[in-house]
One Martini backbone bead per residue (centre of mass of N, CA, C, O) as a GRO file, in nm:
protein
  381
    1MET     BB    1   0.100   0.034   0.017
    2ARG     BB    2   0.062   0.367   0.023
    3ASP     BB    3   0.226   0.599   0.241
    4GLU     BB    4   0.299   0.829   0.032
    5ILE     BB    5   0.237   1.165  -0.087
    6TYR     BB    6   0.328   1.319  -0.389
    7ARG     BB    7   0.404   1.557  -0.589
    8GLY     BB    8   0.218   1.496  -0.895
    9LEU     BB    9   0.177   1.234  -1.107
   10TYR     BB   10  -0.095   1.000  -1.187
   11ASP     BB   11  -0.217   0.635  -1.258
   12GLU     BB   12  -0.464   0.532  -1.039
   13ILE     BB   13  -0.652   0.366  -0.846
   14ILE     BB   14  -0.890   0.430  -0.590
   15SER     BB   15  -0.878   0.348  -0.278
   16GLU     BB   16  -0.977   0.368   0.040
   17TYR     BB   17  -0.702   0.428   0.154
   18LEU     BB   18  -0.633   0.657  -0.048
   19LYS     BB   19  -0.881   0.835   0.001
   20ASN     BB   20  -0.806   0.910   0.297
   21LYS     BB   21  -0.531   1.040   0.233
   22LEU     BB   22  -0.647   1.262   0.042
   23GLN     BB   23  -0.832   1.402   0.246
   24ASN     BB   24  -0.598   1.490   0.434
   25LEU     BB   25  -0.446   1.653   0.198
   26GLU     BB   26  -0.699   1.831   0.117
   27THR     BB   27  -0.605   2.152   0.116
   28ASP     BB   28  -0.485   2.465   0.070
   29GLN     BB   29  -0.208   2.328  -0.046
   30PHE     BB   30  -0.384   2.103  -0.198
   31LYS     BB   31  -0.467   1.946  -0.518
   32VAL     BB   32  -0.704   1.705  -0.633
   33ILE     BB   33  -0.705   1.498  -0.926
   34LYS     BB   34  -0.999   1.362  -1.076
   35GLU     BB   35  -1.152   1.073  -1.240
   36SER     BB   36  -1.346   0.873  -1.409
   37LEU     BB   37  -1.397   0.553  -1.472
   38ASP     BB   38  -1.362   0.381  -1.750
   39GLN     BB   39  -1.513   0.109  -1.880
   40GLU     BB   40  -1.293   0.019  -2.090
   41GLU     BB   41  -1.047   0.057  -1.854
   42ALA     BB   42  -1.119  -0.102  -1.592
   43SER     BB   43  -0.975  -0.378  -1.624
   44LEU     BB   44  -0.688  -0.272  -1.624
   45TYR     BB   45  -0.673  -0.124  -1.346
   46ILE     BB   46  -0.793  -0.350  -1.161
   47SER     BB   47  -0.594  -0.579  -1.236
   48LYS     BB   48  -0.344  -0.436  -1.135
   49TYR     BB   49  -0.436  -0.413  -0.840
   50ILE     BB   50  -0.480  -0.716  -0.789
   51GLN     BB   51  -0.196  -0.807  -0.859
   52LEU     BB   52  -0.053  -0.664  -0.629
   53ILE     BB   53  -0.202  -0.805  -0.398
   54ALA     BB   54  -0.139  -1.099  -0.478
   55GLN     BB   55   0.166  -1.074  -0.483
   56GLU     BB   56   0.200  -0.994  -0.185
   57ALA     BB   57   0.065  -1.243  -0.065
   58ILE     BB   58   0.245  -1.462  -0.200
   59GLU     BB   59   0.516  -1.355  -0.099
   60SER     BB   60   0.451  -1.386   0.210
   61SER     BB   61   0.397  -1.716   0.176
   62LYS     BB   62   0.691  -1.834   0.111
   63LYS     BB   63   0.788  -1.904   0.406
   64ASP     BB   64   0.579  -2.172   0.404
   65GLY     BB   65   0.600  -2.259   0.114
   66LEU     BB   66   0.477  -2.383  -0.182
   67ASN     BB   67   0.206  -2.501  -0.077
   68LYS     BB   68   0.103  -2.227   0.032
   69VAL     BB   69   0.098  -2.080  -0.238
   70ILE     BB   70  -0.097  -2.272  -0.389
   71SER     BB   71  -0.332  -2.254  -0.185
   72LEU     BB   72  -0.384  -1.951  -0.208
   73SER     BB   73  -0.423  -1.933  -0.516
   74ASN     BB   74  -0.674  -2.127  -0.522
   75ARG     BB   75  -0.859  -1.951  -0.348
   76ILE     BB   76  -0.867  -1.713  -0.545
   77ILE     BB   77  -0.975  -1.871  -0.787
   78ASN     BB   78  -1.237  -1.987  -0.652
   79PHE     BB   79  -1.364  -1.713  -0.595
   80ILE     BB   80  -1.383  -1.616  -0.886
   81LYS     BB   81  -1.547  -1.862  -0.990
   82SER     BB   82  -1.797  -1.801  -0.802
   83GLU     BB   83  -1.866  -1.509  -0.944
   84ILE     BB   84  -1.807  -1.638  -1.231
   85SER     BB   85  -1.814  -1.729  -1.581
   86ALA     BB   86  -1.538  -1.904  -1.654
   87THR     BB   87  -1.327  -1.996  -1.950
   88SER     BB   88  -1.001  -1.955  -1.914
   89PHE     BB   89  -1.056  -2.103  -1.629
   90GLN     BB   90  -1.110  -2.430  -1.438
   91ASP     BB   91  -0.849  -2.478  -1.263
   92ASN     BB   92  -0.623  -2.550  -1.065
   93ILE     BB   93  -0.308  -2.526  -0.964
   94THR     BB   94   0.032  -2.612  -0.993
   95ALA     BB   95   0.397  -2.691  -0.944
   96GLN     BB   96   0.404  -2.631  -1.271
   97LEU     BB   97   0.563  -2.595  -1.593
   98LEU     BB   98   0.512  -2.505  -1.923
   99LYS     BB   99   0.763  -2.532  -2.191
  100ALA     BB  100   0.669  -2.775  -2.398
  101VAL     BB  101   0.564  -2.906  -2.730
  102LEU     BB  102   0.676  -3.203  -2.881
  103LYS     BB  103   0.801  -3.385  -3.148
  104LYS     BB  104   0.864  -3.698  -3.229
  105GLU     BB  105   1.098  -3.877  -3.364
  106ARG     BB  106   1.135  -4.123  -3.630
  107GLN     BB  107   1.316  -4.329  -3.445
  108ILE     BB  108   1.458  -4.583  -3.290
  109ASN     BB  109   1.514  -4.406  -3.014
  110SER     BB  110   1.298  -4.181  -2.980
  111GLU     BB  111   1.375  -3.892  -2.999
  112THR     BB  112   1.353  -3.571  -2.884
  113ASN     BB  113   1.281  -3.277  -2.996
  114GLN     BB  114   1.479  -2.982  -2.970
  115LEU     BB  115   1.439  -2.668  -2.793
  116THR     BB  116   1.565  -2.363  -2.736
  117GLN     BB  117   1.569  -2.169  -2.468
  118PRO     BB  118   1.551  -1.879  -2.379
  119GLY     BB  119   1.682  -1.698  -2.124
  120ILE     BB  120   1.423  -1.553  -2.141
  121PRO     BB  121   1.125  -1.578  -2.055
  122LEU     BB  122   0.843  -1.571  -2.254
  123SER     BB  123   0.663  -1.406  -2.016
  124GLN     BB  124   0.904  -1.193  -2.028
  125SER     BB  125   1.062  -0.893  -1.972
  126GLU     BB  126   1.355  -0.697  -2.097
  127LEU     BB  127   1.679  -0.549  -2.046
  128LEU     BB  128   1.939  -0.497  -2.288
  129VAL     BB  129   2.314  -0.404  -2.253
  130ASN     BB  130   2.568  -0.592  -2.298
  131ALA     BB  131   2.666  -0.697  -2.038
  132ARG     BB  132   2.852  -0.848  -1.820
  133GLY     BB  133   2.670  -1.142  -1.742
  134GLU     BB  134   2.452  -1.083  -1.959
  135TYR     BB  135   2.239  -1.043  -2.186
  136ARG     BB  136   2.273  -1.096  -2.540
  137ILE     BB  137   2.120  -1.035  -2.833
  138GLY     BB  138   2.269  -1.241  -3.011
  139ASN     BB  139   2.218  -1.496  -2.837
  140GLU     BB  140   1.904  -1.464  -2.822
  141LEU     BB  141   1.838  -1.480  -3.125
  142LYS     BB  142   1.924  -1.768  -3.176
  143LYS     BB  143   1.699  -1.885  -2.988
  144GLU     BB  144   1.442  -1.751  -3.101
  145ILE     BB  145   1.453  -1.868  -3.394
  146GLN     BB  146   1.405  -2.178  -3.325
  147SER     BB  147   1.086  -2.116  -3.196
  148ALA     BB  148   0.970  -1.990  -3.439
  149ASP     BB  149   0.712  -1.931  -3.702
  150GLN     BB  150   0.782  -1.614  -3.739
  151ILE     BB  151   0.963  -1.340  -3.899
  152ASP     BB  152   1.022  -0.995  -3.813
  153LEU     BB  153   1.230  -0.739  -3.982
  154ILE     BB  154   1.346  -0.407  -3.880
  155CYS     BB  155   1.631  -0.250  -4.053
  156SER     BB  156   1.856  -0.010  -4.148
  157PHE     BB  157   2.120  -0.204  -4.083
  158ILE     BB  158   2.275  -0.459  -4.283
  159LYS     BB  159   2.529  -0.680  -4.187
  160TRP     BB  160   2.742  -0.938  -4.231
  161SER     BB  161   2.851  -0.959  -3.937
  162GLY     BB  162   2.554  -1.014  -3.826
  163ILE     BB  163   2.463  -1.253  -3.999
  164ARG     BB  164   2.694  -1.458  -3.928
  165ILE     BB  165   2.592  -1.523  -3.632
  166ILE     BB  166   2.277  -1.625  -3.760
  167LYS     BB  167   2.281  -1.804  -4.029
  168ASP     BB  168   2.216  -2.093  -3.933
  169GLU     BB  169   1.939  -2.034  -3.807
  170LEU     BB  170   1.808  -1.905  -4.059
  171THR     BB  171   1.846  -2.147  -4.250
  172GLN     BB  172   1.686  -2.356  -4.075
  173PHE     BB  173   1.423  -2.201  -4.078
  174THR     BB  174   1.368  -2.198  -4.394
  175GLU     BB  175   1.388  -2.513  -4.431
  176LYS     BB  176   1.091  -2.525  -4.277
  177ALA     BB  177   0.899  -2.315  -4.431
  178LYS     BB  178   0.955  -2.037  -4.305
  179THR     BB  179   0.892  -1.695  -4.235
  180ILE     BB  180   1.072  -1.405  -4.361
  181ARG     BB  181   1.058  -1.055  -4.290
  182VAL     BB  182   1.219  -0.768  -4.456
  183ILE     BB  183   1.311  -0.431  -4.357
  184THR     BB  184   1.489  -0.181  -4.546
  185THR     BB  185   1.782   0.033  -4.632
  186VAL     BB  186   2.011   0.284  -4.787
  187TYR     BB  187   2.086   0.445  -4.558
  188MET     BB  188   2.412   0.571  -4.575
  189GLY     BB  189   2.529   0.297  -4.698
  190ALA     BB  190   2.547   0.064  -4.453
  191SER     BB  191   2.470  -0.168  -4.608
  192ASP     BB  192   2.504  -0.507  -4.722
  193GLN     BB  193   2.460  -0.673  -5.009
  194LYS     BB  194   2.540  -0.958  -4.908
  195ALA     BB  195   2.325  -0.974  -4.680
  196ILE     BB  196   2.068  -0.935  -4.853
  197ASN     BB  197   2.127  -1.172  -5.052
  198PHE     BB  198   2.120  -1.393  -4.837
  199LEU     BB  199   1.827  -1.369  -4.751
  200LYS     BB  200   1.720  -1.444  -5.036
  201GLN     BB  201   1.866  -1.719  -5.066
  202ILE     BB  202   1.704  -1.855  -4.808
  203GLY     BB  203   1.390  -1.710  -4.849
  204ALA     BB  204   1.347  -1.426  -4.794
  205LYS     BB  205   1.154  -1.139  -4.749
  206VAL     BB  206   1.234  -0.832  -4.927
  207LYS     BB  207   1.240  -0.482  -4.840
  208VAL     BB  208   1.317  -0.158  -5.004
  209SER     BB  209   1.442   0.164  -4.951
  210PHE     BB  210   1.565   0.404  -5.195
  211ASP     BB  211   1.432   0.671  -5.053
  212THR     BB  212   1.596   0.878  -4.814
  213ARG     BB  213   1.443   1.161  -4.836
  214ARG     BB  214   1.158   1.029  -4.725
  215THR     BB  215   1.294   0.742  -4.596
  216ARG     BB  216   1.437   0.740  -4.270
  217LEU     BB  217   1.518   0.461  -4.169
  218HIS     BB  218   1.580   0.367  -3.793
  219ALA     BB  219   1.486   0.096  -3.726
  220LYS     BB  220   1.506  -0.177  -3.458
  221ALA     BB  221   1.338  -0.495  -3.511
  222TRP     BB  222   1.187  -0.786  -3.362
  223ASN     BB  223   0.958  -1.065  -3.453
  224PHE     BB  224   0.834  -1.357  -3.274
  225HIS     BB  225   0.625  -1.582  -3.384
  226ARG     BB  226   0.372  -1.773  -3.195
  227LYS     BB  227   0.119  -2.009  -3.182
  228THR     BB  228   0.114  -2.024  -2.857
  229GLY     BB  229   0.133  -1.691  -2.776
  230TYR     BB  230   0.471  -1.648  -2.738
  231THR     BB  231   0.539  -1.368  -2.829
  232THR     BB  232   0.838  -1.183  -2.937
  233ALA     BB  233   1.035  -0.875  -2.886
  234TYR     BB  234   1.281  -0.643  -3.034
  235ILE     BB  235   1.370  -0.310  -2.911
  236GLY     BB  236   1.623  -0.072  -3.041
  237SER     BB  237   1.980   0.001  -3.124
  238SER     BB  238   2.033  -0.262  -3.289
  239ASN     BB  239   2.196  -0.350  -3.540
  240LEU     BB  240   2.306  -0.574  -3.800
  241SER     BB  241   2.581  -0.631  -3.612
  242ALA     BB  242   2.832  -0.748  -3.429
  243SER     BB  243   2.864  -0.522  -3.217
  244ALA     BB  244   2.557  -0.482  -3.157
  245GLN     BB  245   2.508  -0.788  -3.061
  246MET     BB  246   2.762  -0.819  -2.837
  247ASP     BB  247   2.951  -0.526  -2.737
  248GLY     BB  248   2.784  -0.293  -2.751
  249LEU     BB  249   2.625   0.010  -2.642
  250GLU     BB  250   2.327  -0.139  -2.609
  251TRP     BB  251   1.963  -0.096  -2.620
  252ASN     BB  252   1.716  -0.354  -2.539
  253VAL     BB  253   1.378  -0.459  -2.564
  254ARG     BB  254   1.200  -0.726  -2.428
  255LEU     BB  255   0.899  -0.859  -2.540
  256SER     BB  256   0.577  -0.974  -2.421
  257ALA     BB  257   0.259  -1.096  -2.484
  258VAL     BB  258   0.187  -1.132  -2.181
  259GLU     BB  259   0.273  -0.836  -2.069
  260THR     BB  260   0.263  -0.673  -2.383
  261PRO     BB  261   0.025  -0.690  -2.609
  262HIS     BB  262  -0.006  -0.394  -2.719
  263LEU     BB  263   0.282  -0.375  -2.839
  264ILE     BB  264   0.272  -0.617  -3.032
  265GLU     BB  265   0.027  -0.512  -3.195
  266LYS     BB  266   0.167  -0.251  -3.292
  267PHE     BB  267   0.400  -0.378  -3.438
  268GLU     BB  268   0.232  -0.546  -3.643
  269ALA     BB  269   0.076  -0.307  -3.769
  270THR     BB  270   0.316  -0.133  -3.859
  271PHE     BB  271   0.465  -0.337  -4.028
  272ASN     BB  272   0.230  -0.385  -4.232
  273ASN     BB  273   0.223  -0.097  -4.334
  274TYR     BB  274   0.506  -0.098  -4.452
  275TRP     BB  275   0.479  -0.352  -4.632
  276ASN     BB  276   0.234  -0.199  -4.803
  277ASP     BB  277   0.427   0.018  -4.886
  278PRO     BB  278   0.558   0.141  -5.189
  279GLU     BB  279   0.831   0.244  -5.069
  280PHE     BB  280   0.861  -0.067  -5.040
  281GLU     BB  281   1.052  -0.288  -5.221
  282ASN     BB  282   1.091  -0.556  -5.390
  283TYR     BB  283   1.367  -0.788  -5.370
  284ASP     BB  284   1.571  -0.879  -5.661
  285PRO     BB  285   1.881  -0.968  -5.758
  286GLN     BB  286   1.828  -1.013  -6.069
  287ILE     BB  287   1.705  -0.707  -6.093
  288HIS     BB  288   1.830  -0.513  -5.828
  289SER     BB  289   2.143  -0.512  -5.793
  290GLU     BB  290   2.227  -0.244  -5.930
  291LYS     BB  291   2.039  -0.059  -5.774
  292LEU     BB  292   2.157  -0.116  -5.493
  293TYR     BB  293   2.449  -0.042  -5.549
  294ARG     BB  294   2.395   0.256  -5.632
  295ALA     BB  295   2.244   0.343  -5.378
  296LEU     BB  296   2.472   0.291  -5.174
  297LYS     BB  297   2.684   0.461  -5.315
  298ALA     BB  298   2.530   0.734  -5.315
  299GLU     BB  299   2.511   0.763  -5.006
  300LYS     BB  300   2.829   0.783  -4.971
  301GLU     BB  301   2.802   0.995  -5.219
  302ASN     BB  302   2.672   1.302  -5.190
  303ASP     BB  303   2.783   1.435  -5.483
  304ASN     BB  304   2.603   1.241  -5.644
  305PHE     BB  305   2.373   1.337  -5.908
  306GLU     BB  306   2.316   1.035  -6.035
  307ILE     BB  307   1.994   0.992  -5.913
  308THR     BB  308   1.806   0.720  -6.090
  309PHE     BB  309   1.709   0.450  -5.902
  310PHE     BB  310   1.438   0.600  -5.832
  311ASP     BB  311   1.090   0.639  -5.765
  312ILE     BB  312   0.892   0.919  -5.766
  313LYS     BB  313   0.605   0.986  -5.561
  314PRO     BB  314   0.330   1.148  -5.495
  315TYR     BB  315   0.141   1.249  -5.271
  316PRO     BB  316  -0.184   1.307  -5.247
  317PHE     BB  317  -0.155   1.615  -5.166
  318GLN     BB  318   0.042   1.676  -5.404
  319LYS     BB  319  -0.140   1.586  -5.637
  320GLU     BB  320  -0.364   1.797  -5.582
  321ILE     BB  321  -0.187   2.045  -5.644
  322ILE     BB  322  -0.106   1.974  -5.932
  323GLU     BB  323  -0.398   1.965  -6.041
  324LYS     BB  324  -0.467   2.262  -5.972
  325LEU     BB  325  -0.253   2.392  -6.157
  326ALA     BB  326  -0.360   2.273  -6.422
  327LEU     BB  327  -0.643   2.399  -6.403
  328GLU     BB  328  -0.555   2.698  -6.407
  329ARG     BB  329  -0.424   2.692  -6.686
  330GLU     BB  330  -0.686   2.615  -6.836
  331LYS     BB  331  -0.816   2.899  -6.745
  332GLY     BB  332  -0.549   3.109  -6.790
  333PHE     BB  333  -0.360   3.083  -6.533
  334LYS     BB  334  -0.004   3.150  -6.528
  335GLN     BB  335   0.004   3.272  -6.227
  336ASN     BB  336   0.123   3.076  -5.952
  337LEU     BB  337   0.079   2.992  -5.596
  338VAL     BB  338   0.267   2.803  -5.353
  339VAL     BB  339   0.189   2.721  -5.010
  340ALA     BB  340   0.421   2.561  -4.779
  341ALA     BB  341   0.550   2.377  -4.551
  342THR     BB  342   0.798   2.237  -4.405
  343GLY     BB  343   0.830   1.906  -4.552
  344THR     BB  344   0.588   1.885  -4.790
  345GLY     BB  345   0.712   1.912  -5.095
  346LYS     BB  346   0.784   2.151  -5.302
  347THR     BB  347   0.994   2.015  -5.486
  348VAL     BB  348   0.816   1.785  -5.589
  349ILE     BB  349   0.593   1.964  -5.704
  350SER     BB  350   0.769   2.121  -5.909
  351ALA     BB  351   0.865   1.875  -6.071
  352PHE     BB  352   0.585   1.759  -6.154
  353ASP     BB  353   0.481   2.015  -6.285
  354TYR     BB  354   0.700   2.035  -6.502
  355LYS     BB  355   0.650   1.761  -6.630
  356ARG     BB  356   0.357   1.808  -6.709
  357TYR     BB  357   0.394   2.066  -6.875
  358SER     BB  358   0.599   1.943  -7.082
  359ASN     BB  359   0.414   1.716  -7.192
  360ASN     BB  360   0.182   1.910  -7.291
  361SER     BB  361   0.383   2.117  -7.464
  362LYS     BB  362   0.636   1.964  -7.607
  363ASN     BB  363   0.844   2.111  -7.404
  364TYR     BB  364   1.146   2.276  -7.248
  365PRO     BB  365   1.143   2.492  -7.030
  366LYS     BB  366   1.263   2.700  -6.822
  367LEU     BB  367   1.411   2.656  -6.480
  368LEU     BB  368   1.380   2.830  -6.175
  369PHE     BB  369   1.573   2.756  -5.876
  370VAL     BB  370   1.519   2.873  -5.542
  371ALA     BB  371   1.751   2.908  -5.266
  372HIS     BB  372   1.911   2.967  -4.936
  373ARG     BB  373   2.067   2.689  -4.985
  374LYS     BB  374   2.298   2.475  -5.119
  375GLU     BB  375   2.192   2.201  -5.008
  376ILE     BB  376   1.909   2.213  -5.140
  377LEU     BB  377   2.014   2.213  -5.433
  378LYS     BB  378   2.160   1.940  -5.420
  379GLN     BB  379   1.919   1.767  -5.333
  380SER     BB  380   1.735   1.841  -5.570
  381LEU     BB  381   1.939   1.747  -5.797
   0.00000   0.00000   0.00000
């Protein structure tokens, strides 16, 4: 129970105990802000409160042995069962954990097929900082891959040094006809074409953003789908390189669908949105090898103006402006002004408007492009 109330922000349900303390506190010196509990969010706040009470009660009963813990837990379960018609749990608990359900190999000695358990329990979240004596993301990824049913990876920089650490596990994964989806970019020219080609070679589905001026992908995250419901994800600072996986000063959060289902759901929804975005193109080494090579090279050489390896498409709001300009010209208005905020793509609009005007007029009139900084002119060119 909360013993002291400090000045600041809170987000918790008010118990009778807390209510009394707040009444004593609410004087001329302090103001207490409260709001009604929303029906849609009630289960979340109340279950968190009950969890704290149950955890404290079970923790205090540990001194009397495991049997006392199980007995107390079953009394709590039976009380809840007596109050509602529960379908998600029907029985009391035992003093055992289910760790895996495996298929026996059809061999003479009938050995059981083994799956390596990740160091972090599947039902728990954790922060990995690659510290000595603690979990390292590279080692944990090797274990997570073995027990996943599908893998989604979004990573700005994919290096061969990082792939090499987990290439055996990735190869074995795809040999079982399981799906790996990868989203990456040519941003800063940091990825290795060899690494991306390897992923395609083993059967991964790969999408690449070639236009880093509109899509500066910098995310690094893995999602390990499991049909058992124990999906896990890693989100943090580690790109797919050897140093980032093993000994770099990297921070990564391991999420569990048991503890943080809403975060896993948001990961999956956002990843699918990116996957379906035409900005990320399907990569086929036989077709796009030269395109990827030139894109990575151009990113490393910022002064290379021959950047013709990607297709620029206007966003819907930009397309609407371009169409309005064309309509005004058809009406006879030859002098038009477009005003738009920074970052909304005035350069893209002007380029597509010029292209459309040139195509319609069958000639290429002069274009004067004015900017207040040299860097803007270079980038536009």
